[in-house]
C-alpha positions in Angstrom: -8.5 -19.3 -9.4 -6.3 -18.8 -6.5 -8.3 -18.0 -3.4 -5.9 -18.3 -0.5 -3.7 -15.4 -0.9 -1.2 -14.0 1.7 0.8 -10.8 1.9 4.3 -11.0 3.5 6.1 -7.9 4.6 9.7 -8.4 5.7 10.8 -5.7 8.1 14.1 -6.1 10.0 15.2 -3.7 12.7 18.7 -2.7 11.3 19.2 0.0 8.8 22.4 1.8 8.0 21.2 4.7 5.8 18.2 5.6 8.0 18.1 4.7 11.6 15.1 2.6 12.4 13.9 3.2 8.9 10.8 0.9 9.2 9.4 2.7 12.1 10.4 6.2 11.0 7.4 8.7 11.0 6.1 9.5 7.6 3.1 12.0 7.4 2.2 11.1 11.0 2.6 7.2 10.6 5.4 4.8 10.8 6.7 3.7 7.4 5.7 0.1 7.8 2.0 1.0 8.5 1.6 2.1 4.9 2.4 -1.4 3.5 0.2 -3.1 6.2 -2.7 -0.8 5.4 -2.3 -1.3 1.8 -2.5 -5.1 2.2 -5.4 -5.0 4.5 -7.3 -2.8 2.1 -7.1 -5.5 -0.5 -10.3 -7.4 -1.2 -8.2 -10.4 -2.3 -5.5 -10.7 0.4 -6.8 -12.8 3.3 -3.8 -12.6 5.7 -1.0 -10.1 6.3 2.2 -11.2 7.9 5.2 -9.2 9.0 8.4 -11.0 9.3 10.7 -9.1 11.9 13.2 -9.8 14.7 12.5 -6.3 16.2 10.1 -5.7 19.1 9.3 -2.3 18.1 8.4 -3.3 14.6 6.4 -6.2 15.8 4.3 -4.1 18.3 3.5 -1.5 15.6 2.6 -4.2 13.2 0.2 -5.7 15.6 -1.3 -2.3 16.2 -2.1 -1.7 12.5 -3.5 -5.2 12.2 -0.9 -7.6 10.9 0.3 -11.0 12.3 3.9 -11.1 13.3 6.2 -14.0 12.5 9.5 -14.0 14.4 12.4 -13.7 12.0 15.5 -15.7 12.9 18.5 -13.5 13.7 20.6 -15.0 10.9 18.0 -13.9 8.4 17.9 -10.3 9.7 21.5 -9.3 8.9 22.7 -7.0 6.1 23.6 -9.8 3.8 20.3 -11.7 4.2 18.1 -11.7 1.2 14.4 -10.9 1.0 13.9 -14.4 -0.5 15.2 -16.0 2.7 12.7 -14.2 4.9 9.9 -15.0 2.4 10.9 -18.8 2.6 11.1 -18.7 6.3 7.4 -17.4 6.5 6.3 -20.2 4.2 8.2 -22.8 6.1 6.7 -21.5 9.3 3.2 -21.8 8.0 3.9 -25.3 6.8 5.3 -26.3 10.2 2.2 -25.1 11.9 0.1 -27.3 9.8 -1.7 -24.3 8.2 -2.8 -24.2 4.5 -0.1 -23.1 2.1 -1.1 -20.1 0.1 -2.0 -20.2 -3.6 -0.2 -16.8 -4.1 2.1 -14.7 -2.2 2.1 -10.8 -2.3 5.5 -9.5 -1.3 5.5 -5.9 -0.2 8.5 -3.9 0.8 8.2 -1.3 3.5 10.2 1.1 1.6 7.3 1.7 -0.9 4.6 3.5 0.9 3.0 5.1 -2.3 0.8 2.4 -3.5 -2.8 3.4 -4.6 -5.6 1.8 -2.8 -6.4 -0.8 -5.6 -2.9 -1.4 -6.8 -2.5 -4.9 -5.0 -5.9 -6.2 -6.3 -5.2 -4.9 -9.8 -1.6 -6.6 -9.8 -3.2 -10.0 -8.5 -5.9 -9.9 -11.2 -3.4 -9.0 -13.9 -1.4 -12.2 -12.9 -4.6 -14.2 -13.1 -5.8 -12.8 -16.4 -2.4 -13.3 -18.0 -2.1 -16.8 -16.4 1.4 -15.7 -15.1 3.6 -17.4 -12.4 5.1 -14.2 -11.0 4.6 -10.5 -11.4 6.5 -7.3 -10.6 5.4 -3.7 -10.4 7.4 -1.1 -12.5 7.2 2.3 -13.9 8.0 3.4 -17.5 11.6 4.2 -18.1 12.3 7.0 -20.6 15.8 7.5 -19.6 18.9 7.1 -22.0 21.1 4.6 -20.1 24.9 4.3 -20.5 27.5 2.1 -18.8 31.0 3.2 -18.2 33.5 0.3 -19.0 37.2 -0.2 -19.3 37.0 0.4 -23.1 34.8 3.6 -22.7 31.1 4.5 -22.3 28.4 2.5 -24.1 24.9 3.3 -24.7 22.7 0.5 -23.4 19.1 1.0 -24.3 19.4 3.0 -27.5 21.7 3.7 -30.3 23.1 7.1 -29.8 23.8 7.2 -33.6 20.1 7.0 -34.2 18.6 9.2 -31.6 14.9 8.6 -31.3 12.2 10.6 -29.7 10.9 9.2 -26.5 7.5 8.5 -28.1 9.2 6.4 -30.8 11.3 4.2 -28.4 10.3 0.6 -27.5 8.5 0.3 -24.0 10.9 0.0 -21.3 10.2 -0.5 -17.6 12.1 0.1 -14.3 11.4 -2.2 -11.5 10.0 -0.1 -8.6 10.1 -2.5 -5.9 6.6 -1.8 -4.7 4.6 -5.1 -5.4 5.6 -8.6 -6.2 3.1 -11.4 -6.7 4.2 -15.1 -7.1 3.2 -18.7 -6.8 5.0 -20.2 -3.7 6.5 -23.0 -5.9 8.4 -20.3 -7.9 10.2 -19.0 -4.8 10.9 -22.6 -3.6 12.3 -23.9 -6.9 14.1 -20.8 -8.1 15.0 -19.2 -4.7 13.8 -16.0 -6.5 10.6 -13.9 -6.3 10.4 -14.0 -10.1 10.3 -17.1 -12.5 8.2 -18.9 -15.0 6.0 -16.6 -16.9 6.5 -13.2 -15.6 4.2 -10.2 -15.9 4.7 -6.5 -15.4 2.2 -4.4 -13.5 2.7 -0.7 -14.4 2.5 2.0 -11.8 2.9 5.8 -12.5 6.1 7.6 -11.7 4.7 9.4 -8.4 3.7 6.0 -7.0 7.2 4.5 -7.6 9.3 6.5 -5.3 11.1 4.5 -2.5 12.4 5.4 0.9 16.2 4.5 1.0 17.9 7.7 2.3 16.9 10.4 4.6 16.0 12.9 1.9 13.6 10.3 0.4 11.4 10.7 3.6 11.0 14.4 2.8 10.1 13.8 -0.9 7.7 10.9 -0.1 6.0 12.8 2.6 5.5 15.8 0.2 3.9 13.5 -2.3 1.5 12.0 0.4 0.5 15.4 1.5 0.0 16.8 -2.0 -1.4 13.7 -3.9 -4.9 15.0 -3.9 -4.0 18.1 -5.6 
C-alpha cells in the first residue's frame, strides 16, 4: 500500500472573473483555507503543499498549516496548466533530495464543499480498485445536446427513445474537487488522469465550484445551511 501521500493545492494570484479569488472570504474564511483544512483533516495525507507565486496566498496558506512552494511566474499565467504546477512541485521535492510521494492528491481551491472524509474515502477507493488515478464526480441526469453546423444532436441519449432518468445508464460529471494519482501517471502522460481510472462519487451539494461572483453567494449558503 502507498504510505507516502502528499496533497498539492495550486493557487495562483491572478483571477479574471473574481478578483483575488483564492483569498476571497467565504463564510468567514479565505477560499483556499477550505482545501487546506480538508487535506489536513485526512488521516492518510502526510504533507500539504500550496504552490503559489502570491505573497498573500502564501501567508494565508502558512497560517492554516500548509507548506508553501514558490511557483515560477511562468507557471502562474492564465495559459499555464494545473499539470505544470503539479509537476513543478514534484520536481522541487526531487531537487531537495526528499522522498518522492507514492500518491498525489490534487485539490482545487475552487471546490470548498468536500465532506470531512471525502479525501480518505477517495484514496481508499483507488487502493481497493488497484487504480492508477481517480477523479471525483457527481451523477449526471441531464439530457445533453450539441449545436453543430448541420443542426442539433442529442449526445447522451436517443431523443427518439426517451427513457426515464432511472432507466438511463449511469453517467458522471467531473466536479473538479478531488484527483488522486500516482506520480508516474503525471510524468508520463502530462495529465492528472491515466492508466486505470476510477471515479469517486460525490453528491450534488458537494460538487459546486466557485468560478464567478454569484458562486460565492451560493456556496456560502450551502456551507451555512448544510447541517439543516
